[in-house]
Each structure stands twice: as structure tokens, then as C-alpha cells.
C-alpha positions as a Markdown table, in Angstrom:
| # | Residue | x | y | z |
|---|---|---|---|---|
| 1 | Met | 3.0 | -9.8 | -8.9 |
| 2 | His | -0.4 | -10.0 | -7.0 |
| 3 | Leu | -3.8 | -10.6 | -8.4 |
| 4 | Val | -6.2 | -8.1 | -7.1 |
| 5 | Arg | -9.7 | -6.6 | -7.2 |
| 6 | Phe | -9.7 | -2.9 | -7.6 |
| 7 | Gln | -12.0 | -0.1 | -8.4 |
| 8 | Leu | -11.5 | 3.2 | -10.3 |
| 9 | Pro | -13.7 | 6.2 | -9.3 |
| 10 | Gly | -17.3 | 5.8 | -10.7 |
| 11 | Gln | -16.7 | 2.5 | -12.3 |
| 12 | Pro | -17.4 | -1.2 | -11.1 |
| 13 | Pro | -14.8 | -3.3 | -9.5 |
| 14 | Gln | -12.7 | -5.4 | -11.7 |
| 15 | Ala | -9.8 | -8.0 | -11.6 |
| 16 | Gly | -6.2 | -6.9 | -12.2 |
| 17 | Val | -2.5 | -7.5 | -11.6 |
| 18 | Arg | -0.7 | -5.4 | -9.3 |
| 19 | Thr | 3.1 | -4.8 | -9.9 |
| 20 | Gly | 4.8 | -2.5 | -7.7 |
| 21 | Asp | 2.8 | 0.8 | -7.5 |
| 22 | Thr | 0.7 | 0.2 | -10.6 |
| 23 | Val | -2.2 | -2.2 | -11.2 |
| 24 | Ala | -3.5 | -3.3 | -14.8 |
| 25 | Pro | -6.9 | -4.8 | -15.5 |
| 26 | Val | -7.1 | -8.4 | -17.0 |
| 27 | Arg | -8.4 | -8.2 | -20.3 |
| 28 | Gly | -11.8 | -9.8 | -20.8 |
| 29 | Val | -12.4 | -10.5 | -17.2 |
| 30 | Thr | -14.9 | -8.8 | -15.0 |
| 31 | Gly | -14.1 | -10.1 | -11.5 |
| 32 | Met | -12.0 | -12.6 | -9.4 |
| 33 | Ala | -14.9 | -15.0 | -9.7 |
| 34 | Glu | -14.3 | -15.5 | -13.3 |
| 35 | Leu | -10.6 | -16.1 | -12.8 |
| 36 | Leu | -11.2 | -18.7 | -10.2 |
| 37 | Arg | -13.4 | -20.6 | -12.4 |
| 38 | Leu | -10.4 | -21.4 | -14.8 |
| 39 | Pro | -7.9 | -24.4 | -14.6 |
| 40 | Val | -4.7 | -23.0 | -13.2 |
| 41 | Glu | -2.9 | -23.0 | -16.6 |
| 42 | Glu | -5.6 | -21.1 | -18.3 |
| 43 | Leu | -5.6 | -18.7 | -15.3 |
| 44 | Arg | -1.9 | -18.2 | -15.7 |
| 45 | Ala | -2.6 | -17.3 | -19.4 |
| 46 | Ala | -5.4 | -14.9 | -18.6 |
| 47 | Val | -3.4 | -12.8 | -16.2 |
| 48 | Ala | -0.7 | -12.1 | -18.7 |
| 49 | Lys | -3.1 | -10.4 | -21.0 |
| 50 | Leu | -3.4 | -7.0 | -19.4 |
| 51 | Gly | -4.8 | -3.6 | -20.2 |
| 52 | Asp | -3.3 | -0.2 | -19.5 |
| 53 | Glu | -1.6 | 0.3 | -16.1 |
| 54 | Val | -2.8 | 3.0 | -13.7 |
| 55 | Ser | -1.2 | 4.3 | -10.5 |
| 56 | Leu | -2.4 | 2.7 | -7.1 |
| 57 | Ala | -2.8 | 6.3 | -6.0 |
| 58 | Gly | -6.0 | 6.4 | -8.1 |
| 59 | Val | -7.7 | 3.2 | -7.3 |
| 60 | Arg | -9.3 | 1.4 | -4.2 |
| 61 | Leu | -8.1 | -2.1 | -3.7 |
| 62 | Leu | -10.8 | -4.4 | -2.5 |
| 63 | Pro | -10.8 | -8.0 | -0.9 |
| 64 | Pro | -9.6 | -10.4 | -3.4 |
| 65 | Leu | -12.8 | -12.3 | -3.4 |
| 66 | Asp | -16.1 | -11.7 | -4.9 |
| 67 | Gly | -19.2 | -13.6 | -6.4 |
| 68 | Tyr | -20.0 | -16.8 | -4.5 |
| 69 | Gly | -16.5 | -17.0 | -3.1 |
| 70 | Glu | -16.1 | -18.2 | 0.5 |
| 71 | Val | -13.4 | -18.2 | 3.1 |
| 72 | Trp | -12.9 | -21.3 | 5.2 |
| 73 | Cys | -10.5 | -22.0 | 8.1 |
| 74 | Ala | -8.5 | -25.0 | 9.3 |
| 75 | Gly | -8.0 | -25.3 | 13.2 |
| 76 | Val | -5.3 | -26.8 | 15.4 |
| 77 | Thr | -2.8 | -27.2 | 12.7 |
| 78 | Tyr | 0.2 | -25.8 | 14.7 |
| 79 | Glu | 1.5 | -27.2 | 17.9 |
| 80 | Arg | 1.2 | -23.7 | 19.6 |
| 81 | Ser | -2.4 | -23.6 | 18.4 |
| 82 | Arg | -3.2 | -27.0 | 20.1 |
| 83 | Gly | -1.5 | -26.0 | 23.4 |
| 84 | Ala | -3.4 | -22.6 | 23.3 |
| 85 | Arg | -6.7 | -24.2 | 22.6 |
| 86 | Met | -6.2 | -26.7 | 25.5 |
| 87 | Glu | -5.2 | -23.9 | 27.7 |
| 88 | Glu | -8.4 | -22.0 | 27.2 |
| 89 | Ser | -10.8 | -24.8 | 27.0 |
| 90 | Thr | -13.0 | -26.8 | 29.3 |
| 91 | Glu | -12.7 | -29.6 | 27.1 |
| 92 | Gln | -9.0 | -30.0 | 26.4 |
| 93 | Ser | -9.1 | -33.5 | 25.0 |
| 94 | Val | -11.0 | -32.2 | 21.8 |
| 95 | Tyr | -8.1 | -30.1 | 20.7 |
| 96 | Asp | -5.4 | -32.6 | 21.6 |
| 97 | Arg | -7.2 | -35.4 | 19.4 |
| 98 | Val | -7.8 | -33.3 | 16.4 |
| 99 | Tyr | -4.3 | -32.1 | 16.1 |
| 100 | Ser | -3.1 | -35.7 | 14.9 |
| 101 | Ala | -6.4 | -37.1 | 13.7 |
| 102 | Pro | -6.7 | -38.1 | 10.0 |
| 103 | Arg | -9.6 | -35.6 | 9.4 |
| 104 | Pro | -8.6 | -31.9 | 9.8 |
| 105 | Glu | -10.8 | -29.2 | 11.7 |
| 106 | Leu | -12.5 | -27.1 | 8.8 |
| 107 | Phe | -15.1 | -24.7 | 9.4 |
| 108 | Pro | -16.7 | -21.8 | 7.3 |
| 109 | Lys | -15.5 | -18.3 | 8.1 |
| 110 | Ala | -17.2 | -15.8 | 6.0 |
| 111 | Pro | -18.9 | -15.3 | 2.4 |
| 112 | Ala | -17.0 | -12.9 | 0.1 |
| 113 | Trp | -19.1 | -10.0 | 1.0 |
| 114 | Arg | -18.4 | -10.0 | 4.7 |
| 115 | Val | -14.5 | -9.9 | 4.2 |
| 116 | Val | -12.6 | -6.7 | 5.0 |
| 117 | Thr | -9.2 | -6.0 | 3.7 |
| 118 | Asp | -6.0 | -3.9 | 4.3 |
| 119 | Gly | -6.8 | -0.7 | 6.0 |
| 120 | Asp | -10.4 | -1.7 | 6.9 |
| 121 | Pro | -11.3 | -2.1 | 10.6 |
| 122 | Ile | -11.3 | -5.6 | 12.0 |
| 123 | Gly | -13.9 | -6.5 | 14.7 |
| 124 | Ile | -14.1 | -7.9 | 18.2 |
| 125 | Arg | -17.5 | -8.9 | 19.8 |
| 126 | Glu | -19.0 | -6.8 | 22.3 |
| 127 | Asp | -19.8 | -9.9 | 24.5 |
| 128 | Ser | -16.5 | -11.6 | 24.4 |
| 129 | Gly | -13.9 | -9.9 | 26.5 |
| 130 | Leu | -11.0 | -12.1 | 25.2 |
| 131 | Asp | -10.1 | -11.8 | 21.5 |
| 132 | Val | -7.2 | -12.4 | 19.5 |
| 133 | Pro | -5.9 | -12.0 | 16.0 |
| 134 | Glu | -4.9 | -15.1 | 14.3 |
| 135 | Pro | -2.4 | -14.6 | 11.5 |
| 136 | Glu | -2.6 | -17.3 | 8.9 |
| 137 | Leu | -1.3 | -18.2 | 5.5 |
| 138 | Ala | -4.4 | -18.7 | 3.3 |
| 139 | Ile | -4.7 | -21.1 | 0.3 |
| 140 | Val | -6.5 | -19.7 | -2.8 |
| 141 | Ala | -8.2 | -22.6 | -4.7 |
| 142 | Asn | -10.0 | -22.4 | -7.8 |
| 143 | Ser | -13.4 | -24.2 | -8.5 |
| 144 | Arg | -11.7 | -27.4 | -9.4 |
| 145 | Gly | -9.6 | -27.7 | -6.1 |
| 146 | Glu | -6.4 | -26.7 | -7.6 |
| 147 | Ile | -4.3 | -24.3 | -5.7 |
| 148 | Val | -3.7 | -21.2 | -7.7 |
| 149 | Gly | -2.3 | -18.7 | -5.2 |
| 150 | Phe | -1.9 | -17.7 | -1.6 |
| 151 | Thr | -2.8 | -14.5 | 0.5 |
| 152 | Val | -2.5 | -13.3 | 4.2 |
| 153 | Cys | -5.7 | -13.9 | 6.5 |
| 154 | Asn | -6.5 | -12.6 | 10.0 |
| 155 | Asp | -9.0 | -15.1 | 11.5 |
| 156 | Val | -10.1 | -12.9 | 14.4 |
| 157 | Ser | -11.3 | -15.1 | 17.1 |
| 158 | Ser | -13.0 | -15.1 | 20.6 |
| 159 | Arg | -10.9 | -17.2 | 22.8 |
| 160 | Ser | -13.4 | -16.7 | 25.7 |
| 161 | Ile | -16.5 | -18.0 | 23.7 |
| 162 | Glu | -14.5 | -21.0 | 22.2 |
| 163 | Gly | -12.9 | -22.0 | 25.5 |
| 164 | Glu | -16.4 | -22.0 | 27.3 |
| 165 | Asn | -17.5 | -24.8 | 25.1 |
| 166 | Pro | -16.1 | -26.3 | 21.6 |
| 167 | Leu | -19.7 | -26.2 | 20.2 |
| 168 | Tyr | -19.4 | -22.4 | 20.5 |
| 169 | Ile | -16.8 | -22.3 | 17.7 |
| 170 | Pro | -19.1 | -20.7 | 15.2 |
| 171 | Gln | -20.0 | -17.8 | 17.5 |
| 172 | Ala | -16.3 | -17.4 | 18.4 |
| 173 | Lys | -15.2 | -17.3 | 14.8 |
| 174 | Val | -18.0 | -15.8 | 12.6 |
| 175 | Phe | -18.9 | -12.2 | 13.4 |
| 176 | Ala | -18.7 | -8.7 | 11.8 |
| 177 | Gly | -15.2 | -7.7 | 10.9 |
| 178 | Gly | -13.9 | -11.1 | 12.0 |
| 179 | Cys | -12.3 | -12.0 | 8.6 |
| 180 | Ala | -9.5 | -10.0 | 6.9 |
| 181 | Leu | -7.7 | -10.8 | 3.9 |
| 182 | Ala | -4.8 | -8.9 | 2.2 |
| 183 | Thr | -5.4 | -7.2 | -1.1 |
| 184 | Gly | -3.4 | -9.3 | -3.2 |
| 185 | Ile | -3.1 | -13.1 | -4.1 |
| 186 | Arg | 0.4 | -14.2 | -4.9 |
| 187 | Pro | 0.2 | -16.7 | -7.8 |
| 188 | Val | 1.3 | -20.1 | -6.8 |
| 189 | Trp | 3.8 | -20.4 | -9.6 |
| 190 | Glu | 5.6 | -17.4 | -7.8 |
| 191 | Val | 6.0 | -19.2 | -4.5 |
| 192 | Ala | 9.0 | -21.6 | -4.4 |
| 193 | Asp | 7.9 | -23.4 | -1.3 |
| 194 | Pro | 4.7 | -22.2 | 0.7 |
| 195 | Lys | 6.0 | -24.7 | 3.7 |
| 196 | Asp | 8.8 | -22.5 | 4.2 |
| 197 | Leu | 7.4 | -19.0 | 4.8 |
| 198 | Thr | 8.0 | -16.8 | 7.9 |
| 199 | Ile | 4.8 | -15.2 | 9.4 |
| 200 | Asp | 5.2 | -12.0 | 11.7 |
| 201 | Leu | 2.6 | -10.4 | 14.0 |
| 202 | Val | 2.9 | -7.0 | 15.6 |
| 203 | Ile | 0.2 | -5.5 | 17.7 |
| 204 | Arg | 0.4 | -1.7 | 18.4 |
| 205 | Arg | -1.4 | 0.1 | 21.0 |
| 206 | Gly | -0.8 | 3.7 | 21.0 |
| 207 | Asp | 3.1 | 4.1 | 20.5 |
| 208 | Ala | 3.7 | 0.8 | 22.1 |
| 209 | Glu | 4.2 | -2.7 | 20.6 |
| 210 | Val | 2.1 | -4.7 | 23.2 |
| 211 | Phe | 2.5 | -8.1 | 21.4 |
| 212 | Thr | 5.0 | -9.5 | 18.6 |
| 213 | Gly | 5.2 | -13.0 | 17.5 |
| 214 | Thr | 6.9 | -15.2 | 14.7 |
| 215 | Thr | 6.5 | -18.5 | 13.3 |
| 216 | Ser | 7.0 | -20.5 | 10.1 |
| 217 | Thr | 4.8 | -22.6 | 7.9 |
| 218 | Lys | 7.4 | -25.3 | 8.3 |
| 219 | Asn | 5.6 | -25.8 | 11.6 |
| 220 | Leu | 2.3 | -26.5 | 9.9 |
| 221 | Val | 1.2 | -30.2 | 10.5 |
| 222 | Arg | -1.1 | -30.6 | 7.5 |
| 223 | Glu | -0.2 | -30.6 | 3.9 |
| 224 | Leu | -1.9 | -27.7 | 2.0 |
| 225 | Gln | -3.3 | -29.9 | -0.8 |
| 226 | Asp | -4.7 | -32.4 | 1.6 |
| 227 | Leu | -6.7 | -29.5 | 3.2 |
| 228 | Ile | -8.1 | -28.5 | 0.0 |
| 229 | Asp | -8.8 | -32.0 | -0.9 |
| 230 | Val | -10.8 | -32.7 | 2.2 |
| 231 | Leu | -12.7 | -29.3 | 1.8 |
| 232 | Phe | -13.8 | -30.2 | -1.7 |
| 233 | Val | -15.1 | -33.8 | -0.9 |
| 234 | Pro | -18.5 | -32.6 | 0.2 |
| 235 | Asn | -18.6 | -29.0 | -1.4 |
| 236 | Glu | -18.8 | -27.2 | -4.6 |
| 237 | Phe | -17.2 | -23.8 | -4.9 |
| 238 | Pro | -18.1 | -22.4 | -8.2 |
| 239 | Asp | -16.2 | -19.1 | -7.7 |
| 240 | Gly | -13.3 | -20.5 | -5.8 |
| 241 | Val | -12.5 | -20.6 | -2.2 |
| 242 | Ile | -9.9 | -19.2 | 0.2 |
| 243 | Leu | -8.8 | -21.5 | 3.1 |
| 244 | Ala | -6.8 | -20.3 | 6.0 |
| 245 | Thr | -4.5 | -22.8 | 7.3 |
| 246 | Gly | -4.4 | -22.2 | 11.0 |
| 247 | Thr | -2.3 | -20.1 | 13.2 |
| 248 | Gly | 1.0 | -20.8 | 15.0 |
| 249 | Ile | 1.1 | -17.4 | 17.1 |
| 250 | Val | -1.3 | -17.2 | 19.9 |
| 251 | Pro | -0.8 | -14.5 | 22.7 |
| 252 | Glu | -1.1 | -15.9 | 26.4 |
| 253 | Leu | -4.5 | -15.7 | 28.1 |
| 254 | Asp | -3.6 | -12.4 | 29.9 |
| 255 | Phe | -3.7 | -10.6 | 26.4 |
| 256 | Ala | -6.8 | -9.4 | 24.8 |
| 257 | Leu | -7.2 | -7.0 | 21.7 |
| 258 | Gln | -8.8 | -3.6 | 22.5 |
| 259 | Gln | -10.6 | -1.0 | 20.4 |
| 260 | Gly | -8.1 | 1.0 | 18.3 |
| 261 | Asp | -5.3 | -1.7 | 18.6 |
| 262 | Val | -3.5 | -1.9 | 15.2 |
| 263 | Val | -2.7 | -5.4 | 14.0 |
| 264 | Glu | 0.0 | -6.0 | 11.4 |
| 265 | Ile | 0.7 | -9.2 | 9.8 |
| 266 | Ala | 3.4 | -10.2 | 7.3 |
| 267 | Ile | 4.2 | -13.3 | 5.4 |
| 268 | Ser | 7.3 | -13.5 | 3.5 |
| 269 | Glu | 6.8 | -13.6 | -0.3 |
| 270 | Ile | 3.1 | -13.4 | 0.2 |
| 271 | Gly | 2.1 | -9.9 | 1.5 |
| 272 | Thr | 1.2 | -7.8 | 4.5 |
| 273 | Leu | -2.1 | -7.0 | 6.2 |
| 274 | Thr | -2.8 | -4.1 | 8.5 |
| 275 | Asn | -6.1 | -3.2 | 10.5 |
| 276 | Thr | -7.4 | -1.2 | 13.4 |
| 277 | Val | -9.7 | -2.8 | 16.0 |
| 278 | Ala | -13.4 | -1.8 | 16.1 |
| 279 | Val | -15.9 | -3.3 | 18.6 |
| 280 | Gly | -19.3 | -4.5 | 17.6 |
| 281 | Arg | -21.3 | -4.8 | 14.3 |
| 282 | Glu | -22.0 | -1.1 | 13.6 |
| 283 | Pro | -18.7 | -0.2 | 12.2 |
| 284 | Phe | -19.2 | -3.0 | 9.7 |
| 285 | Ala | -22.4 | -2.1 | 8.2 |
| 286 | Phe | -20.8 | -0.7 | 5.1 |
| 287 | Leu | -20.3 | -4.2 | 4.0 |
| 288 | Ala | -23.9 | -5.0 | 3.7 |
| 289 | Ala | -24.5 | -1.6 | 2.2 |
| 290 | Glu | -22.0 | -2.0 | -0.5 |
| 291 | Thr | -23.3 | -5.5 | -1.4 |
| 292 | Leu | -26.7 | -4.2 | -1.8 |
| 293 | Glu | -25.6 | -1.3 | -3.9 |
| 294 | Glu | -23.7 | -3.7 | -6.2 |
| 295 | Thr | -26.7 | -5.9 | -6.7 |
| 296 | Arg | -29.1 | -2.9 | -7.7 |
């Protein structure tokens, strides 16, 4: 099963459970933020109390984060990522040191309202020129810092901007359409070993596969709870947080995303995420418009 946010025509978004081709609302809960305020055992009990199932054909699946939820990312957590960052950067030693440092690299990626999901476009910057997807296992933590589930994240990044100067990482990472999450959260109690999952990436351009890659979370150098613990030391997340754990798949420097490319990510046991590339901020104006409409 997957925890989801969904919307029926003419109704506000609500939290639910997807099983196969149906989704059922969680009784007494209006949004994902309410679930992510609960201790993990209470959350497990809450999602067992469901309303009537409806067909997925009649609903819109939304990003699995709302309220004051945030998406953060960890960087340089795979050996491949360390090598790629060193290759692109004018300051190579920065990435070599952080890979094995006691303190991980953590940075904010997007508030809930900026996140896109499966089927939405993803964005690349007009002023970059060298942009890539970063397929990542994402940890879902509740407001107490307990891991309650996992989802799929695409941490779209500008390699040219980050490579120019590590201080430009916020500009290389935070932009319209730069953060995509799968629609579903796989509960932690249904994932036997999150450090033994296969991550696959396929990029299609027209009828051709222009890039494919595979890795495993076995290659992740950090422990998942350690990443969450460091994130929670200075921060409160009243509506929960999603932390993408870094990528082990990075194309060579001669590859860059283009408008119209289709990016497909699959993580075994967790889910899939498919998006088409758009350029600039205009294609993502709907995110702000929908947010304003919900607050009225």
C-alpha cells in the first residue's frame, strides 16, 4: 500500500491509502500533515481506518506533502556522486572531504507547495545549460524525527552552476520544477531493508533512450536514521519532512537534459516517478496559483 494525497472533483484534497487501482480516505484526517504529526505506531493505526474505496480513474493524485512540510536533500552520499561533483567543480576537495566527513551535507530543496509529482513537468533553468535528474530514495519522517516511510525523489540539479562555485549550490538546486516526488509514500513497516533497494533511471528523447543507469541503496555511505537525526538537531518540522538521500546515478558531463525529455525513475518496493522536462519558471506558475486558491 501507499499513503497518498488525492482530490475528487469539486472537493478539497485529502489523505488516503492507495491499494492497486483504488484509493480510500483515512477517516478523521484531512491531510498528510495530520498524519505526519503522529507517532509512527499511531500513524499505522490511523491508516488502518479507511472510508469507502474509489477508483483511481476518478481522482487526481497530488504530491504526498502538504501544510508546513518541507523537502530537504543530502549530498555526496554515494561514491559516484563524489566523483561527479569533483569532475564538474573548480573546488574538487570540498566534495572529497564531505563524502567521509562526520557531518553530512544537508540543504533545503522545496516547501510542500513547490513540489511536483508524477505526470507533472519538471524544470530546468534557462541560464544553466547543463542540467541532470538525480534519482533518490527519499525518507519520510514525522514531526518527532521517526522514519515513517519512503518515496521517490528527483532532485533536478544544474551541474554547470554548482560546478562554477560550491557557494552557488542553492541556485543549482532550488528553482521552479526542480523537486519532484512520487505520488505515494510506502510505509516503513512494509519495507524490509531500505539499504537494499534498486534504483533505475531512464531518460527518453523522442523514441530513443538517451541515458540509462542503475544503482543500489547498498552503496549509500550514510545511515538513514543518522541523516534524520542530524537534520532534526537544529530544526522543528511540525508537519513532517521528506529527506532525499542523494544520488548514485550521474550522467557524464557531455549529457544534459533538454526540453521534452521524459525522465523515468523506479525504486524497487517504493514506487515510480515519470516527468517531462520543461524550461524556465512559466510552466510552473500553476503551483503558486493552486496554493493561493487553497488559502482563500
